[in-house]
N, C-alpha and C positions, 0 to 999 in steps of 0.2 A: 504494499500500499504506500502511496506517495501523495504528496501535496505539491501542486504547481503554483509558484508565485510569479506573477507577470506584472512588472513595474519597471518603468524607465529610469527610476531613481535608485542608484546603487545604495543610498542610505536606507530607503524604505525596504528594499530587498533584504539588506543585512539585518534590519530591525525585526522584520517578519521571521526570517530564518532563525535568528537568535531566540526569539520567543517560542517558536514552534518546536525547535530542537530541545530547548530547555524544558518543554512540557512532555517530551518523550517521543515526538514525531521525528523519526530518524531519517526518512527519505523526503527531504524538502528540495524540490527541483526549482531552479531559477531561470527565468526568461526576461530579457529587457525590452521585448517588443511583442506585439501580437503575432508577427511573422515567425518569430522564434518559437512562440507557443504552438503555432500551427505545425511547425516542423516536429516538435516533441510529440504532438498528438498524431503525426502522419496524416494530417488532413488532406494533403494532396493525393494520398493513395487510399482511395475508398475501399480497396480490397485487403488492405492490411488489417490485422487484428487490432482491436481497441487497446490503447495503452492502459496500464493498471492504475492510472491516476484516479483518486477518489474524490478529490475536490480541488477547485481552482480559485485562488485569490487574484482578482483581476483589477488593476488600476483603471479608473475610468477615464483619466486624462493622459493620453500618450500621443507622441508627435505624429507618427505615420498613420496609425488607425486607432480610434478611441476604443475604450473597453466595451462600450455598448455594441458596437458593430462587430468586435471580435467575439463577444458572447453570442451574438446572432449567428455568426458564421459557424462557431463550434456547435451550437444547438441545432443548426441545420443538418449536421451529420448524424445519421441514424445511430451510429455507434455511441454518440455522446449525448443523446437526448435526455438521459436521466442523470447526467453528470452535474453535481451542484456547483454553481459559480457564484462566488461572493464578490461584489464590487468593493474596491477600496478607493475611498475618496476623501478629499479635504472639504468638499461641499456638504452642507447640511441637507437633511431630508427636504425634498422639494420636487420640482417638476421632473428632474432627471430620474427619480426613482420609478416613475410610471413608465418611462422609456426603457429603463434597465430591466424592470420586471417583465415588460412586454417582450424583451429580447430573450428572456429565459433565466435571468438571475433570480436566485432564491432569497438573497439577503445582501446586506452591505455592512462594511466596517469603516468607521471614520478615522481620518488622520487629525492629530497625531495618534499613533496606535495605542490603544489601551489594552494591556495584556488580558485582563479578565474578560473584557468584551470580546476580544479576538478568539480566545479559547472557547468561550461559551458559544459563540456563533459557529465556530468550526465544529465543535462537538455536536451541535444540533444538525448541521449539514451532513456530517458523517453518519449520524444515526438515521437520518432520512434516506441517505444513499444506500445503506445497508438493508433497511426495510424494503426499499424498492427492489433491490437485488433479490431479496428473499421472495418477494411477491412474484417477480418475473420467473424465478426458478420454479415456484409452485405452479404457475400458469403453464410453463413449458412442460412440466411433468403431467399436468392435467391434459393438455393437448395431445401429448404422446399416448396417454392412457385411452383417450377418446378415439385416437386413430386405430388403436389396437382392438377396441371393442366395437365391432361392426356386426350388429345383430338384426335378425328379421323380426318385424313387428306387424301386428294387425292380422287380418284374416286372409289366408291364401286360398284362391280358387283352385281346387284339385279335382281331377277326374275320379269319380267313384269307381271306375272300372280299371283304367290303365295306370292311375295314380300320377299322371302328368300334371304339371302346374301351369296355369295360365298367367303370363306376365302382364304388365301395365298396357302393352301394345296389343294384347289379344293373341300373342303367340304362345304355343304350348311347348313345354320343355320337360324333360325327365327331372325327377326330384334331385338327382345327383347334379346335373348341370345347372339347375336353378340355384341350388345352395351354393355351388362353387362360384357362380356369378354374382351373388348377392351377399356373401359373407367372406370372411378370411379362412373358412374351414376348407379342408381338403379331405379326400377319402382314401382309406386303406382297405382294399377288398379282401374279405374273409368269407367263410361259409359258416353259418351258425349251426349248432348241433342238430336242430330240428330239420333244417334243409339237407344237412349232410346225410341224416338217416333216410330222408325221402329220396334223395338223388343217388345215393350210394348205399343201398341197404346191405346189411351184413348177412 
């Protein structure tokens, strides 16, 4: 697990790294621009696996691309839709928050950095991320289970004499072919004891 700090100020990057590492977060990655952050996330390579970054601290005011647009770009990648991004800003809560949250940010931290505020908000973001990861894992397991459970339901129109089944288009099929087409079941052909005695009497 790692935290990515994106800020064009060396002083701010160092301050955030010092606080985070002092609180036990050992993998703190640093980027001085949005483009460097994109490189760390392999944003230009959509087929690459998602980076193991669990949360991003993004400066809102950067020279080449501001944090709001960078946040929007990251959130636009399906691999990082659930990645929590916290904006770091010297501005007080105001109109920018609406834009930042609309771009996908989940929270913000103000400068100068307050240690307690930072760690509290980081902790909340990480908890949210892990809960979302667990939910996605459960959903994937459920989807897989549903794919494996393909069953017949309802009333099947079956011929009382030859035992063929009529499908939705009015075509008649043997029981074996119908079940194979409508379920995940297959057949292993055997002869039951009763038929064995009838067909091959001793």
